[in-house]
TORKOL-4160 file (C-alpha; in steps of 0.2 Angstrom, whole numbers, padded with zeros to 4 digits, m for minus):
301
<pt num="1" X="m0130" Y="m0102" Z="0682"/>
<pt num="2" X="m0115" Y="m0108" Z="0692"/>
<pt num="3" X="m0112" Y="m0104" Z="0710"/>
<pt num="4" X="m0095" Y="m0108" Z="0717"/>
<pt num="5" X="m0093" Y="m0107" Z="0736"/>
<pt num="6" X="m0076" Y="m0108" Z="0745"/>
<pt num="7" X="m0080" Y="m0123" Z="0757"/>
<pt num="8" X="m0062" Y="m0124" Z="0763"/>
<pt num="9" X="m0061" Y="m0108" Z="0772"/>
<pt num="10" X="m0067" Y="m0116" Z="0789"/>
<pt num="11" X="m0084" Y="m0107" Z="0789"/>
<pt num="12" X="m0093" Y="m0122" Z="0796"/>
<pt num="13" X="m0105" Y="m0125" Z="0783"/>
<pt num="14" X="m0119" Y="m0138" Z="0787"/>
<pt num="15" X="m0120" Y="m0153" Z="0776"/>
<pt num="16" X="m0136" Y="m0147" Z="0768"/>
<pt num="17" X="m0130" Y="m0130" Z="0765"/>
<pt num="18" X="m0129" Y="m0132" Z="0746"/>
<pt num="19" X="m0148" Y="m0137" Z="0746"/>
<pt num="20" X="m0152" Y="m0122" Z="0756"/>
<pt num="21" X="m0143" Y="m0111" Z="0744"/>
<pt num="22" X="m0152" Y="m0119" Z="0729"/>
<pt num="23" X="m0169" Y="m0115" Z="0738"/>
<pt num="24" X="m0163" Y="m0097" Z="0741"/>
<pt num="25" X="m0159" Y="m0094" Z="0723"/>
<pt num="26" X="m0175" Y="m0103" Z="0717"/>
<pt num="27" X="m0184" Y="m0091" Z="0728"/>
<pt num="28" X="m0178" Y="m0076" Z="0717"/>
<pt num="29" X="m0181" Y="m0086" Z="0701"/>
<pt num="30" X="m0164" Y="m0092" Z="0698"/>
<pt num="31" X="m0159" Y="m0110" Z="0694"/>
<pt num="32" X="m0142" Y="m0112" Z="0702"/>
<pt num="33" X="m0129" Y="m0126" Z="0701"/>
<pt num="34" X="m0120" Y="m0125" Z="0718"/>
<pt num="35" X="m0102" Y="m0131" Z="0720"/>
<pt num="36" X="m0094" Y="m0131" Z="0737"/>
<pt num="37" X="m0076" Y="m0131" Z="0732"/>
<pt num="38" X="m0063" Y="m0138" Z="0743"/>
<pt num="39" X="m0048" Y="m0129" Z="0735"/>
<pt num="40" X="m0043" Y="m0115" Z="0724"/>
<pt num="41" X="m0040" Y="m0128" Z="0710"/>
<pt num="42" X="m0058" Y="m0134" Z="0711"/>
<pt num="43" X="m0065" Y="m0117" Z="0711"/>
<pt num="44" X="m0055" Y="m0113" Z="0695"/>
<pt num="45" X="m0059" Y="m0129" Z="0686"/>
<pt num="46" X="m0078" Y="m0127" Z="0690"/>
<pt num="47" X="m0078" Y="m0109" Z="0684"/>
<pt num="48" X="m0069" Y="m0115" Z="0668"/>
<pt num="49" X="m0082" Y="m0128" Z="0665"/>
<pt num="50" X="m0096" Y="m0116" Z="0668"/>
<pt num="51" X="m0089" Y="m0103" Z="0655"/>
<pt num="52" X="m0086" Y="m0117" Z="0643"/>
<pt num="53" X="m0104" Y="m0124" Z="0643"/>
<pt num="54" X="m0111" Y="m0106" Z="0641"/>
<pt num="55" X="m0117" Y="m0102" Z="0659"/>
<pt num="56" X="m0124" Y="m0084" Z="0658"/>
<pt num="57" X="m0119" Y="m0080" Z="0676"/>
<pt num="58" X="m0105" Y="m0087" Z="0687"/>
<pt num="59" X="m0106" Y="m0082" Z="0705"/>
<pt num="60" X="m0092" Y="m0083" Z="0718"/>
<pt num="61" X="m0095" Y="m0085" Z="0736"/>
<pt num="62" X="m0081" Y="m0082" Z="0749"/>
<pt num="63" X="m0068" Y="m0069" Z="0753"/>
<pt num="64" X="m0058" Y="m0058" Z="0742"/>
<pt num="65" X="m0046" Y="m0072" Z="0737"/>
<pt num="66" X="m0060" Y="m0083" Z="0732"/>
<pt num="67" X="m0068" Y="m0069" Z="0722"/>
<pt num="68" X="m0052" Y="m0066" Z="0713"/>
<pt num="69" X="m0049" Y="m0085" Z="0709"/>
<pt num="70" X="m0066" Y="m0086" Z="0700"/>
<pt num="71" X="m0065" Y="m0069" Z="0692"/>
<pt num="72" X="m0049" Y="m0074" Z="0684"/>
<pt num="73" X="m0058" Y="m0086" Z="0674"/>
<pt num="74" X="m0073" Y="m0075" Z="0670"/>
<pt num="75" X="m0064" Y="m0060" Z="0666"/>
<pt num="76" X="m0064" Y="m0055" Z="0647"/>
<pt num="77" X="m0077" Y="m0069" Z="0644"/>
<pt num="78" X="m0093" Y="m0058" Z="0643"/>
<pt num="79" X="m0101" Y="m0069" Z="0656"/>
<pt num="80" X="m0110" Y="m0060" Z="0670"/>
<pt num="81" X="m0101" Y="m0061" Z="0687"/>
<pt num="82" X="m0110" Y="m0062" Z="0704"/>
<pt num="83" X="m0103" Y="m0060" Z="0721"/>
<pt num="84" X="m0108" Y="m0067" Z="0738"/>
<pt num="85" X="m0097" Y="m0059" Z="0750"/>
<pt num="86" X="m0094" Y="m0072" Z="0763"/>
<pt num="87" X="m0076" Y="m0066" Z="0769"/>
<pt num="88" X="m0070" Y="m0055" Z="0783"/>
<pt num="89" X="m0066" Y="m0039" Z="0774"/>
<pt num="90" X="m0075" Y="m0041" Z="0757"/>
<pt num="91" X="m0067" Y="m0025" Z="0750"/>
<pt num="92" X="m0073" Y="m0029" Z="0732"/>
<pt num="93" X="m0091" Y="m0031" Z="0737"/>
<pt num="94" X="m0091" Y="m0015" Z="0748"/>
<pt num="95" X="m0083" Y="m0004" Z="0735"/>
<pt num="96" X="m0097" Y="m0010" Z="0723"/>
<pt num="97" X="m0111" Y="m0008" Z="0736"/>
<pt num="98" X="m0115" Y="m0026" Z="0734"/>
<pt num="99" X="m0125" Y="m0031" Z="0750"/>
<pt num="100" X="m0115" Y="m0040" Z="0763"/>
<pt num="101" X="m0130" Y="m0050" Z="0770"/>
<pt num="102" X="m0132" Y="m0067" Z="0761"/>
<pt num="103" X="m0150" Y="m0067" Z="0756"/>
<pt num="104" X="m0149" Y="m0049" Z="0750"/>
<pt num="105" X="m0133" Y="m0053" Z="0740"/>
<pt num="106" X="m0143" Y="m0068" Z="0732"/>
<pt num="107" X="m0157" Y="m0056" Z="0728"/>
<pt num="108" X="m0145" Y="m0044" Z="0720"/>
<pt num="109" X="m0139" Y="m0058" Z="0707"/>
<pt num="110" X="m0157" Y="m0059" Z="0702"/>
<pt num="111" X="m0162" Y="m0040" Z="0702"/>
<pt num="112" X="m0146" Y="m0031" Z="0700"/>
<pt num="113" X="m0138" Y="m0025" Z="0684"/>
<pt num="114" X="m0121" Y="m0029" Z="0676"/>
<pt num="115" X="m0108" Y="m0015" Z="0675"/>
<pt num="116" X="m0091" Y="m0016" Z="0667"/>
<pt num="117" X="m0077" Y="m0014" Z="0679"/>
<pt num="118" X="m0058" Y="m0013" Z="0677"/>
<pt num="119" X="m0046" Y="m0027" Z="0683"/>
<pt num="120" X="m0027" Y="m0025" Z="0687"/>
<pt num="121" X="m0015" Y="m0038" Z="0680"/>
<pt num="122" X="0003" Y="m0042" Z="0685"/>
<pt num="123" X="0013" Y="m0055" Z="0675"/>
<pt num="124" X="m0003" Y="m0062" Z="0669"/>
<pt num="125" X="m0011" Y="m0064" Z="0686"/>
<pt num="126" X="m0026" Y="m0052" Z="0689"/>
<pt num="127" X="m0031" Y="m0043" Z="0704"/>
<pt num="128" X="m0048" Y="m0035" Z="0708"/>
<pt num="129" X="m0042" Y="m0024" Z="0723"/>
<pt num="130" X="m0024" Y="m0022" Z="0724"/>
<pt num="131" X="m0006" Y="m0029" Z="0723"/>
<pt num="132" X="0009" Y="m0026" Z="0734"/>
<pt num="133" X="0027" Y="m0029" Z="0737"/>
<pt num="134" X="0038" Y="m0028" Z="0752"/>
<pt num="135" X="0031" Y="m0029" Z="0770"/>
<pt num="136" X="0014" Y="m0036" Z="0766"/>
<pt num="137" X="0018" Y="m0052" Z="0757"/>
<pt num="138" X="0031" Y="m0056" Z="0770"/>
<pt num="139" X="0018" Y="m0054" Z="0784"/>
<pt num="140" X="0006" Y="m0065" Z="0774"/>
<pt num="141" X="0019" Y="m0079" Z="0771"/>
<pt num="142" X="0024" Y="m0078" Z="0790"/>
<pt num="143" X="0005" Y="m0079" Z="0795"/>
<pt num="144" X="0002" Y="m0094" Z="0784"/>
<pt num="145" X="0017" Y="m0103" Z="0792"/>
<pt num="146" X="0011" Y="m0100" Z="0809"/>
<pt num="147" X="m0007" Y="m0106" Z="0805"/>
<pt num="148" X="0000" Y="m0121" Z="0797"/>
<pt num="149" X="0014" Y="m0126" Z="0810"/>
<pt num="150" X="0008" Y="m0119" Z="0826"/>
<pt num="151" X="m0011" Y="m0120" Z="0823"/>
<pt num="152" X="m0014" Y="m0101" Z="0827"/>
<pt num="153" X="m0029" Y="m0092" Z="0822"/>
<pt num="154" X="m0028" Y="m0080" Z="0807"/>
<pt num="155" X="m0028" Y="m0064" Z="0817"/>
<pt num="156" X="m0017" Y="m0070" Z="0831"/>
<pt num="157" X="m0005" Y="m0077" Z="0818"/>
<pt num="158" X="m0006" Y="m0060" Z="0808"/>
<pt num="159" X="m0002" Y="m0050" Z="0824"/>
<pt num="160" X="0014" Y="m0060" Z="0827"/>
<pt num="161" X="0019" Y="m0059" Z="0809"/>
<pt num="162" X="0017" Y="m0040" Z="0809"/>
<pt num="163" X="0028" Y="m0038" Z="0824"/>
<pt num="164" X="0041" Y="m0050" Z="0816"/>
<pt num="165" X="0040" Y="m0040" Z="0800"/>
<pt num="166" X="0042" Y="m0023" Z="0809"/>
<pt num="167" X="0057" Y="m0030" Z="0819"/>
<pt num="168" X="0066" Y="m0036" Z="0803"/>
<pt num="169" X="0059" Y="m0021" Z="0793"/>
<pt num="170" X="0067" Y="m0025" Z="0776"/>
<pt num="171" X="0069" Y="m0012" Z="0762"/>
<pt num="172" X="0067" Y="m0015" Z="0743"/>
<pt num="173" X="0077" Y="m0006" Z="0730"/>
<pt num="174" X="0065" Y="m0004" Z="0715"/>
<pt num="175" X="0065" Y="0005" Z="0699"/>
<pt num="176" X="0047" Y="0011" Z="0694"/>
<pt num="177" X="0045" Y="0013" Z="0675"/>
<pt num="178" X="0029" Y="0022" Z="0671"/>
<pt num="179" X="0022" Y="0037" Z="0661"/>
<pt num="180" X="0039" Y="0038" Z="0651"/>
<pt num="181" X="0049" Y="0041" Z="0667"/>
<pt num="182" X="0059" Y="0030" Z="0679"/>
<pt num="183" X="0058" Y="0032" Z="0698"/>
<pt num="184" X="0071" Y="0024" Z="0709"/>
<pt num="185" X="0065" Y="0021" Z="0727"/>
<pt num="186" X="0071" Y="0012" Z="0742"/>
<pt num="187" X="0056" Y="0008" Z="0752"/>
<pt num="188" X="0048" Y="m0005" Z="0764"/>
<pt num="189" X="0032" Y="m0007" Z="0753"/>
<pt num="190" X="0025" Y="m0004" Z="0736"/>
<pt num="191" X="0006" Y="m0004" Z="0734"/>
<pt num="192" X="m0003" Y="m0004" Z="0717"/>
<pt num="193" X="m0022" Y="m0002" Z="0717"/>
<pt num="194" X="m0035" Y="m0006" Z="0704"/>
<pt num="195" X="m0041" Y="0012" Z="0702"/>
<pt num="196" X="m0038" Y="0025" Z="0715"/>
<pt num="197" X="m0039" Y="0022" Z="0733"/>
<pt num="198" X="m0044" Y="0035" Z="0746"/>
<pt num="199" X="m0029" Y="0036" Z="0757"/>
<pt num="200" X="m0034" Y="0050" Z="0769"/>
<pt num="201" X="m0047" Y="0051" Z="0783"/>
<pt num="202" X="m0059" Y="0039" Z="0790"/>
<pt num="203" X="m0064" Y="0031" Z="0773"/>
<pt num="204" X="m0046" Y="0026" Z="0770"/>
<pt num="205" X="m0044" Y="0010" Z="0759"/>
<pt num="206" X="m0060" Y="0013" Z="0749"/>
<pt num="207" X="m0063" Y="0017" Z="0731"/>
<pt num="208" X="m0076" Y="0028" Z="0724"/>
<pt num="209" X="m0075" Y="0019" Z="0707"/>
<pt num="210" X="m0069" Y="0004" Z="0698"/>
<pt num="211" X="m0070" Y="0010" Z="0680"/>
<pt num="212" X="m0058" Y="0025" Z="0680"/>
<pt num="213" X="m0046" Y="0016" Z="0669"/>
<pt num="214" X="m0031" Y="0019" Z="0680"/>
<pt num="215" X="m0019" Y="0009" Z="0691"/>
<pt num="216" X="m0014" Y="0019" Z="0707"/>
<pt num="217" X="0003" Y="0018" Z="0714"/>
<pt num="218" X="0008" Y="0022" Z="0732"/>
<pt num="219" X="0026" Y="0021" Z="0738"/>
<pt num="220" X="0034" Y="0027" Z="0754"/>
<pt num="221" X="0052" Y="0033" Z="0753"/>
<pt num="222" X="0065" Y="0027" Z="0766"/>
<pt num="223" X="0054" Y="0028" Z="0781"/>
<pt num="224" X="0059" Y="0021" Z="0797"/>
<pt num="225" X="0047" Y="0012" Z="0809"/>
<pt num="226" X="0042" Y="0029" Z="0817"/>
<pt num="227" X="0041" Y="0037" Z="0799"/>
<pt num="228" X="0029" Y="0023" Z="0794"/>
<pt num="229" X="0018" Y="0027" Z="0810"/>
<pt num="230" X="0019" Y="0046" Z="0805"/>
<pt num="231" X="0013" Y="0042" Z="0788"/>
<pt num="232" X="m0002" Y="0032" Z="0795"/>
<pt num="233" X="m0006" Y="0047" Z="0806"/>
<pt num="234" X="m0005" Y="0059" Z="0792"/>
<pt num="235" X="m0017" Y="0047" Z="0782"/>
<pt num="236" X="m0029" Y="0046" Z="0797"/>
<pt num="237" X="m0030" Y="0065" Z="0799"/>
<pt num="238" X="m0031" Y="0069" Z="0780"/>
<pt num="239" X="m0014" Y="0076" Z="0778"/>
<pt num="240" X="m0005" Y="0062" Z="0768"/>
<pt num="241" X="m0004" Y="0073" Z="0753"/>
<pt num="242" X="0008" Y="0085" Z="0763"/>
<pt num="243" X="0020" Y="0071" Z="0767"/>
<pt num="244" X="0036" Y="0074" Z="0757"/>
<pt num="245" X="0041" Y="0055" Z="0758"/>
<pt num="246" X="0026" Y="0047" Z="0751"/>
<pt num="247" X="0022" Y="0046" Z="0732"/>
<pt num="248" X="0005" Y="0044" Z="0724"/>
<pt num="249" X="0005" Y="0041" Z="0705"/>
<pt num="250" X="m0007" Y="0034" Z="0692"/>
<pt num="251" X="m0004" Y="0025" Z="0676"/>
<pt num="252" X="m0012" Y="0011" Z="0665"/>
<pt num="253" X="0004" Y="0001" Z="0664"/>
<pt num="254" X="0021" Y="0000" Z="0672"/>
<pt num="255" X="0036" Y="m0010" Z="0675"/>
<pt num="256" X="0044" Y="m0013" Z="0692"/>
<pt num="257" X="0062" Y="m0019" Z="0692"/>
<pt num="258" X="0073" Y="m0025" Z="0706"/>
<pt num="259" X="0090" Y="m0033" Z="0709"/>
<pt num="260" X="0080" Y="m0049" Z="0715"/>
<pt num="261" X="0077" Y="m0062" Z="0701"/>
<pt num="262" X="0061" Y="m0068" Z="0710"/>
<pt num="263" X="0050" Y="m0058" Z="0722"/>
<pt num="264" X="0035" Y="m0062" Z="0733"/>
<pt num="265" X="0020" Y="m0052" Z="0726"/>
<pt num="266" X="0003" Y="m0051" Z="0735"/>
<pt num="267" X="m0013" Y="m0050" Z="0724"/>
<pt num="268" X="m0030" Y="m0048" Z="0733"/>
<pt num="269" X="m0021" Y="m0055" Z="0749"/>
<pt num="270" X="m0014" Y="m0071" Z="0740"/>
<pt num="271" X="0005" Y="m0072" Z="0739"/>
<pt num="272" X="0014" Y="m0078" Z="0723"/>
<pt num="273" X="0032" Y="m0079" Z="0719"/>
<pt num="274" X="0035" Y="m0070" Z="0702"/>
<pt num="275" X="0050" Y="m0067" Z="0691"/>
<pt num="276" X="0056" Y="m0050" Z="0689"/>
<pt num="277" X="0054" Y="m0037" Z="0681"/>
<pt num="278" X="0035" Y="m0036" Z="0686"/>
<pt num="279" X="0024" Y="m0030" Z="0672"/>
<pt num="280" X="0008" Y="m0022" Z="0678"/>
<pt num="281" X="m0006" Y="m0016" Z="0667"/>
<pt num="282" X="m0024" Y="m0011" Z="0668"/>
<pt num="283" X="m0038" Y="m0021" Z="0659"/>
<pt num="284" X="m0051" Y="m0008" Z="0657"/>
<pt num="285" X="m0070" Y="m0014" Z="0658"/>
<pt num="286" X="m0064" Y="m0032" Z="0657"/>
<pt num="287" X="m0077" Y="m0039" Z="0670"/>
<pt num="288" X="m0096" Y="m0038" Z="0670"/>
<pt num="289" X="m0101" Y="m0038" Z="0688"/>
<pt num="290" X="m0119" Y="m0038" Z="0694"/>
<pt num="291" X="m0122" Y="m0024" Z="0706"/>
<pt num="292" X="m0138" Y="m0016" Z="0714"/>
<pt num="293" X="m0148" Y="m0005" Z="0703"/>
<pt num="294" X="m0146" Y="0013" Z="0707"/>
<pt num="295" X="m0158" Y="0021" Z="0719"/>
<pt num="296" X="m0170" Y="0033" Z="0711"/>
<pt num="297" X="m0179" Y="0046" Z="0720"/>
<pt num="298" X="m0196" Y="0053" Z="0713"/>
<pt num="299" X="m0194" Y="0070" Z="0706"/>
<pt num="300" X="m0204" Y="0084" Z="0713"/>
<pt num="301" X="m0220" Y="0089" Z="0704"/>
């Protein structure tokens, strides 16, 4: 089996970390070929080589961007996909109840069971969690510039980028074509989820399932800065469904058109410039992910 780790994320891995991982996998009965990849290109090339040679399992270790990069090769191949959640947020792993502790995640690859989950796709690029337009891609682009040019840490750079984006507060004019209808909206953001997200209460941003066969679309209509804050408060207190200026729709494919010929699009936290219109579709049951066996309780006599 192939294990591909993002070694370029600044996690401070020791020089013998690959050997330590091999020992950990061997301890649960797995023969692992470890690659500490220095770039996204190396991750993808290593995954392609593993699939081509017939590796039964390909494991990705890193944050959601790393998991996405390796999954983009494995999707549709029938190869089982393992996850070592080594990032900050680890949304994909959390939503599938994959252990966040490294040794437990390694054990899950050996003892878990493969389940088929959906993936989203936009203009040929997959996403496991979500895709977005508007404010968020602008914030990510500005954050990366600050990290590269000013040497700021990720969260400090993100905070400054958020303030700058809210100061500019640009709007997008979009036409959303889905379910045989066209919806014209002027909005600061469009959010598309792989399956439905919980958008209210303390569990906001989580998904109950990844095999529901639907993309979820969330778009706010013309809110100012205070209106955006009001939406956040509605979500926190479980009243977002009552907000008249917030749309929640589901579909398995859609097209997003705008007057811009090219648009920045975020997919699982990575930003790409894409040609418009944007074509979104759901690829149902396209990825076989190894997840923990369900907990069974003994039946009463």
